[in-house]
C-alpha positions in Angstrom: 39.4 57.6 -19.7 35.7 58.0 -19.4 35.0 55.9 -22.4 37.3 53.1 -21.1 35.3 53.1 -17.8 32.0 52.9 -19.7 33.3 50.0 -21.9 34.6 48.2 -18.8 31.2 48.7 -17.0 29.2 47.4 -20.0 31.6 44.4 -20.4 31.3 43.6 -16.7 27.5 43.7 -16.9 27.5 41.5 -19.9 29.9 39.0 -18.3 27.8 38.9 -15.1 24.6 38.5 -17.1 26.2 35.7 -19.1 27.4 34.0 -15.9 23.9 34.1 -14.4 22.3 32.7 -17.6 24.9 29.9 -17.8 24.3 29.0 -14.1 20.5 28.9 -14.6 20.8 26.9 -17.8 23.2 24.4 -16.1 20.8 24.0 -13.2 17.8 23.4 -15.4 19.5 21.1 -17.8 21.5 19.0 -15.3 19.9 15.8 -14.0 18.0 16.3 -10.7 20.0 15.1 -7.7 17.8 15.7 -4.7 14.4 15.7 -6.4 12.2 12.6 -6.2 11.2 11.2 -9.6 7.6 11.7 -10.6 6.0 8.3 -10.6 3.5 9.2 -13.4 6.4 10.4 -15.6 8.3 7.2 -14.8 5.4 5.0 -15.7 4.6 6.9 -18.9 8.2 6.9 -20.0 8.4 3.1 -19.4 5.3 2.6 -21.5 6.7 4.7 -24.3 10.0 2.9 -24.1 8.1 -0.4 -24.5 6.5 0.9 -27.7 10.0 1.8 -29.1 11.5 -1.6 -28.2 12.1 -3.7 -31.3 12.0 -7.2 -30.0 8.8 -8.8 -28.9 10.0 -10.3 -25.6 11.8 -7.2 -24.4 8.7 -5.1 -25.3 6.5 -7.5 -23.3 8.8 -7.3 -20.3 8.9 -3.5 -20.5 5.1 -3.3 -20.8 4.8 -5.5 -17.8 7.1 -3.2 -15.9 4.9 -0.2 -17.0 1.8 -2.1 -16.0 3.3 -2.7 -12.5 4.1 1.0 -12.2 0.5 2.0 -13.2 -0.9 -0.6 -10.8 1.2 0.9 -8.0 -0.1 4.4 -8.9 -3.7 3.0 -8.7 -3.3 2.2 -5.1 -3.2 5.8 -3.7 -4.5 9.2 -4.7 -7.9 10.5 -5.8 -10.2 8.1 -7.6 -9.9 9.9 -10.9 -6.1 9.5 -11.0 -6.4 5.9 -9.8 -8.9 5.2 -12.5 -6.7 6.7 -15.1 -3.8 4.5 -14.0 -6.0 1.4 -14.2 -7.1 2.5 -17.7 -3.5 2.8 -18.9 -2.6 -0.6 -17.3 -5.5 -2.2 -19.0 -4.6 -0.8 -22.4 -1.1 -2.1 -22.0 -2.4 -5.5 -21.1 -4.5 -5.5 -24.3 -1.4 -4.4 -26.2 0.5 -7.3 -24.7 -2.2 -9.7 -25.8 -1.5 -8.9 -29.4 2.0 -10.2 -29.1 1.2 -13.5 -27.3 0.3 -16.9 -28.7 -2.8 -17.3 -26.6 -4.1 -13.8 -26.0 -7.1 -14.8 -23.9 -5.4 -14.5 -20.5 -3.9 -11.1 -21.2 -7.2 -9.9 -22.7 -9.0 -11.1 -19.5 -6.5 -9.2 -17.4 -7.0 -6.1 -19.6 -10.8 -6.4 -19.1 -10.3 -6.7 -15.3 -8.1 -3.6 -15.3 -10.7 -1.6 -17.4 -13.5 -2.8 -15.2 -11.6 -1.7 -12.1 -11.0 1.7 -13.8 -14.8 2.1 -14.4 -15.6 1.1 -10.8 -13.1 3.7 -9.4 -14.5 6.5 -11.5 -17.9 6.1 -13.2 -17.3 9.3 -15.2 -14.2 7.9 -16.9 -15.7 7.7 -20.3 -12.5 6.5 -21.9 -12.3 3.4 -19.7 -16.0 2.6 -20.2 -15.7 3.0 -24.0 -12.5 0.9 -24.2 -14.1 -1.8 -22.1 -17.3 -1.9 -24.1 -15.3 -1.9 -27.4 -13.1 -4.8 -26.2 -16.0 -6.9 -25.0 -18.1 -6.3 -28.1 -15.2 -7.1 -30.5 -14.5 -10.3 -28.6 -18.2 -11.3 -29.0 -18.2 -10.4 -32.7 -15.1 -12.6 -33.1 -17.0 -15.5 -31.5 -14.6 -15.7 -28.5 -16.2 -13.7 -25.7 -13.7 -12.8 -23.0 -14.4 -14.3 -19.6 -16.6 -17.1 -20.9 -15.5 -20.6 -20.3 -13.9 -22.5 -23.2 -16.2 -25.1 -24.8 -15.4 -28.4 -23.3 -15.5 -31.7 -25.2 -18.9 -33.5 -24.8 -18.9 -36.0 -22.0 -20.3 -39.4 -22.6 -23.6 -39.9 -20.9 -23.5 -42.9 -18.7 -25.7 -44.7 -16.2 -26.8 -42.9 -13.1 -24.2 -43.2 -10.4 -21.4 -43.9 -12.9 -19.6 -40.7 -12.1 -17.7 -40.2 -8.8 -19.8 -38.8 -5.9 -20.1 -35.0 -5.8 -19.9 -34.4 -9.6 -23.5 -33.4 -10.1 -26.6 -35.2 -11.2 
């Protein structure tokens, strides 16, 4: 009789412990219902999803979505976090440039994002390095970012031949 009570007590304790463990595991593994999603986690997950996307156009759209999320994060918070968000948005812009026919506009947007990141936090060495690398590589390639495109030479005519207000 005593042995049966001891076995019943041990089994009851094990069942209760198993029930508590199952409840805790269910609560931790189930999707959150009342918690607000972390905007940083959402932006990073979107950027990672873009890198796993097979098609070029869907990847561009997903990267644009991640850029918008990072730009939204750069509006509030401490300057270091805002700078980091701009850095990631700039890198995604540069990544988008590699998939486009004329990458100059996306590269210019990437440079603008990186410059904003450096202005927000001067100690953001990653942003400064990436900006310097991007600008120096564009100069080495003979296509500096942000410089005007070379225009076709205009014919030199007589004085006053051009419409008024177009220069000397």
